[in-house]
C-alpha positions as CSV (number, residue, x, y, z in Angstrom):
1,M,-10.3,83.3,203.1
2,S,-6.6,82.9,203.4
3,F,-4.1,85.3,202.0
4,N,-2.3,82.2,200.3
5,E,-5.1,80.8,198.8
6,I,-6.7,82.4,194.8
7,E,-9.8,83.0,193.6
8,I,-10.2,81.8,190.4
9,R,-13.1,83.5,188.0
10,D,-13.8,83.2,184.0
11,V,-13.1,85.4,182.8
12,G,-15.1,85.3,179.7
13,R,-18.7,86.1,180.8
14,W,-16.8,88.5,182.9
15,S,-15.7,90.5,179.5
16,T,-18.0,92.2,177.2
17,P,-18.1,90.9,173.7
18,S,-15.7,92.9,171.3
19,P,-17.3,94.7,169.0
20,K,-18.0,93.6,165.3
21,P,-15.7,95.6,163.1
22,S,-18.0,98.2,161.1
23,P,-18.2,98.1,157.3
24,K,-15.2,100.0,155.1
25,P,-17.3,103.4,153.5
26,E,-17.1,102.5,149.8
27,P,-14.1,105.2,148.6
28,K,-15.0,108.8,146.8
29,P,-14.7,109.0,142.6
30,K,-12.2,110.9,142.0
31,L,-13.5,114.1,141.0
32,V,-11.6,115.3,138.3
33,T,-13.0,119.0,136.2
34,W,-14.3,119.6,132.8
35,R,-14.1,123.2,131.1
36,L,-15.9,124.6,128.6
37,C,-14.5,125.4,125.9
38,V,-15.0,126.4,121.7
39,W,-12.9,126.4,118.8
40,L,-11.6,129.0,116.7
41,E,-10.8,128.6,112.6
42,P,-8.3,131.0,111.6
43,S,-8.7,133.5,109.6
44,D,-6.2,132.9,107.5
45,A,-7.9,129.5,106.8
46,Y,-9.4,131.4,104.3
47,G,-6.2,133.3,102.6
48,N,-7.3,136.7,105.4
49,M,-4.9,137.9,108.2
50,N,-6.3,141.0,108.8
51,E,-9.6,140.3,109.2
52,P,-10.9,139.5,113.3
53,I,-10.9,135.9,114.7
54,D,-14.4,135.4,114.7
55,D,-15.9,131.5,113.1
56,V,-16.8,130.0,116.0
57,R,-17.3,126.3,114.9
58,L,-17.6,124.1,117.8
59,V,-18.2,124.4,121.5
60,K,-17.3,121.9,123.5
61,W,-16.4,120.3,127.3
62,R,-13.2,119.4,127.7
63,L,-11.1,117.9,130.2
64,S,-8.7,120.3,132.6
65,G,-5.7,120.3,131.8
66,D,-5.8,118.2,128.5
67,I,-6.8,120.9,125.9
68,P,-5.6,120.5,122.7
69,K,-4.0,123.3,121.1
70,G,-6.7,125.1,118.6
71,W,-9.9,125.3,121.8
72,C,-9.7,128.2,123.7
73,L,-12.0,127.9,127.3
74,I,-14.9,130.0,128.0
75,E,-14.4,132.2,131.2
76,A,-18.2,133.8,131.8
77,Q,-17.8,137.1,133.0
78,S,-20.8,138.9,132.2
79,Q,-23.7,136.4,132.3
80,P,-24.3,133.6,134.4
81,I,-23.4,130.8,132.5
82,E,-21.8,127.4,133.8
83,T,-18.4,126.6,132.0
84,I,-16.5,124.3,134.9
85,R,-17.8,121.0,136.0
86,Q,-16.5,119.2,138.5
87,L,-18.0,115.6,138.0
88,P,-16.6,111.5,139.0
89,E,-13.7,110.4,137.2
90,G,-15.3,108.0,134.0
91,Q,-18.1,110.9,133.6
92,E,-18.8,112.7,131.0
93,P,-20.9,116.5,131.1
């Protein structure tokens, strides 16, 4: 073979096949935080402002960041109870 001759090869048979695209993983659902809250009925509903507020009416899980007025967060300090939950968006505790 002289310097002027060019050897032509079939490049396709020497190349490696392109990898198949991997399937995209499903997006993880956004987590939202729920807080255990208690509704305390104020004592003035009974006409006496001097009595402490101790009339518990309702305990409910509320969406963190959207807790209406009148609801108070419950925080566990002396007992190991669950007061915070993180769930996928759209699920309720």
